[in-house]
N, C-alpha and C positions, 0 to 999 in steps of 0.2 A: 465606708467612702464610695465615694461610685468614683468607677472606672475611667479613667481618661482619655479623653477622645483618639484613638489610630493618631499615629504622627505625636501621641504627645510624648513631654520630657519626659526623662526617663527622672526614677522616684527615689528617693533615701527615706529609708527607717531609718533614728535612730536610739540605743537604750536612752528609760526614765528614768532607771531604780529596781530595782527586783521582782519582777512580782510577789507575791506576799503567799509564803509557804512556810512547811515546820522545820527545809533541811538545810535552801542556800537564802545569800546573799549576795551584793555586790559587794564591793569593800571599799567602804569611805569614800581611796582616797580615787574608786574606778567609776565613785559613782554619775555620771554622764551629767554635758552644760550642750546647748546649745553653742558653740561656735561651728563653724566653718576654714580654719585652715584646722587641717589632720592632724600636725604636731603638739597645739590644744584642747587633741582630746582628748581621753582615754582608753586607756588598749588592753580591752577588753577580746580581743580578736584576732592573734594573727591574720597578716592578708592574705587572702586567698579568693580563690574562684568559681563554681561548680559550674559546669556546664550545659544548662538548662533550654538549647537552638531547639533541638525537635519543637520545645513545649512555644519555641517565639522570644528567650529570654537568658540572657547573661547573669547569675547572682551572682555580687561579687559581695564580702564578707572585708572588714577592717578595723582596725579601731575600735566605734564602740556603732558602728552603721552595717546592713542592706542596705547593697544598692543595687535595681532593678537596672534593667539597660533593654531592650526592646529590641531585640534584630530584624523585626519587618512593621509595616504600615496595618497588621492583624488587630482587631479591638479584641478579641479575644483574654489573651496574656494579661490583658492588662489589668484583668481578673482574678491571677494566682496572685497576684498580692496579698489579698488576708489574707488568703487557705495557708496562702507561705509563710506572711508571719506568728499567724495562730499558730501554725505547729515549732516553729521557733519558739518560740514562748509557750507553749507548751512543756520542748524536751529540754528546756536549757532555764526555767523558772525569771531568764529576764525582760523586764516588760519593755519590748518595742514598742513606740505608736508615737513616736514624734515625728511626724510625716512633710518631705519636703522634696523638694530636689535635688536629682546628684547633681555633682560636678562633673566638669568635662570626662570622657570615656581617655582620654593621653590619663589621665591621673588614676584609668586604672588597669588600662595593658598589661604595666609591669608582672600586674601581680599573678600566680601560675594555680594553677587547675590542683585541686584538695580531692581524696578520699574518702577526711572527716574535715568538719568543722571544731576546734575546739574555743573554748569561750572559757574565761575565767575567772573566776562567784572562788567564796568563803563559804566550809562548811559547815555550818551554824550544829557545835557541837556543846550537853550540859557534863561541866565540870565542878568535880566533888572534893571540896576541904571540908576538917572538922571546922566542928560549929569553938568558939573559943568562950562560950560564956558554959558549956556545959554541956553531954551527953547525942548525940545525934549530927548528923554532918548538913550546912549549907551550899547552895548549888549557885548557877548564876552561867548562864547562855551567853557564848563568845567563839567568836565567827575566825577558820583557818584556811588558808589560800588554798584550795583546789579547782581543778580545770574538771569540765563535765566535756564530751563528746556528738557532735552528728555526721554518721556515717551520712558521707554523700549516696547510697544510694539506700536510704532510709528517706531521707528526700524524698529519690527519682520511688518508692515505692509506693508511699504517701499518697505524691504524687498522680500513680498509676488509676489507686482504687480512691482518691477521693469522691466522694458524692454527698449530697444533703444532708446526711442523717451527720456521718460526719465530718461536715462544718458545726452548722450550729449543733454537737457537739461540746466541741474545743469551746466553741464562744461560749454558748453557757457555764464554760467549766471555770476560761479568764474571765469571767464579768465578776461568779463566786467569785475566786483567786480579789479582786482590787474591792471588791463588793463585801467585807465576810462580815456587816449587818446581814447580808442571803447569801451566807457561804454554801446554807445548810438547801435553801431554796433555788438556788440556778445549777448546783452540782442535780440536785433530784430532777433539773432539768433537761437536764444532763446524758442523767444514767437512761431517762423514759422516751426522746426521744429514741433514743436505741433498742431501748423493746418495743417502744409501738411500730419498728422495723422491721421483727418479725413478730410482731400478732401479740405480741405479749411474751409472761415473764417465763412461763416454758421453754418456746418454744426458742427466747433466749437463751436460757440457762441449758441445755442440746447443745446449742449452736455454740454456746463459748467455753462451752466446760473444758473440752481439753484444751483451752488456752488461758486454765486457769478459774475460770470463777467458776462460785460452790454461791449451791441453795446456802447454805450456810452465814458465808458472805453477804447476799442479796441480801436476804429477812434480817441482817439484822442492823445494814445504814438503814431497812426503811422503821425500823423501830426503831430506831435517832429521831427524824427526818418526819414519822409520823406519829410519835405519842403523842396520847392524848389523855393515858389517867394512871402510866405508873409514877412520871419526870419527867410532862414533857419540858423540855426546853427555850425558853423565852422569844428566841430564833426561827424557832419550831415554823412548820409547817401550816400545824392547825390550836388553834384555840382550844387550852385544855378544856376539860370536864372538872363544872362546880367540886373543892377539892381537894383537889389534884396539886400538890407539891410541882412549885414552876421551880424550875431549877431557873437560875443567869449563870451565860455561857459569858466572862470580863470577855468585855473586847477588847478595853484600852492594853491591857496587860495579856494579850488574846495565846499569845507565844509561851508564853510563862506560867502565867498559873496552871498548877497540873491538871484539871481536871479539865477549865475548856482547851484550852494544850490537846488533851489525850481526844475529844471530842474533833473537833479540827481534824488532827492526824488522821484519823478510822475514819474521818469521813474521804481527808483526801486520799489515799492509798486506796478505798473499793475503787476509787471514782472513775483514780483514775486509768486503777484500773478494768476496768470494766470499758474504756476508750480503748488501751493498749488493746485489750484481748478483741475486743471490733472489727483493729486496724489491721491484727495478723490476719484475722474469720477472713476480711476480704482479701486479701494477699492468698492466704491457697485459695480459695474459687480462683483468683487471677491465674495461677498458677496451676492449676489442676485441667488434666491433659487434655478431660473434653470442652475448659475454655481454650487447650491453643486452639 
């Protein structure tokens, strides 16, 4: 999205459904529609405000929307809309992507400042029951109400260490979630952009090992994404060598078919682990005494 001109109108971004992931969805009753009247919109987030005025932004949450009000005419704060949007989508799995203009500031002025923002979601759980036709179990997945939280401090930390690598890593990850046909390609790009920032895998592992990234997990993800010989995936990054048995990931039932879900879940876990570790690494560096 191109940043609005300085002095342009405030921006709001509404939720339009959950980003594809193995663990959470939006409750059916709360899946958003583009309604102007607040009473007609679903209540995903209790009303609250985050004070980002040092960066030129007042950030509000209510119902199914984020609203950005700019506290001065500098153009810079407008360029933080996408990074904040990406971070909230990443942390909550909620796809905030319906972009429009916010209503009057007076509609938001009564919202109190908060130390964390809560998001109402459904946790996807596996439910098993005996098979009435014989021995064994039948299973299905269903949603149960849950809440996710983002601490205000984590948003401020993220913005303090934001750099192009973080921005692109989040962007590629979210593209992969929204386009499951290419999730391995996009997740790999997310990991690759972080790896390139360190100059290679060895340097990355040295830096991020204290934050939970291991050589084994890195190798396992690479094996799935790049396999050409053993049993390459039809959604992988490379074509198989002649004679290799290709394994098809069932994208129509990605979160239900066990083998397909396993690939998607393990790839998602590692990609998010690497992004989280990189952000933690940047925060640690920023807080180090030598950088004070």
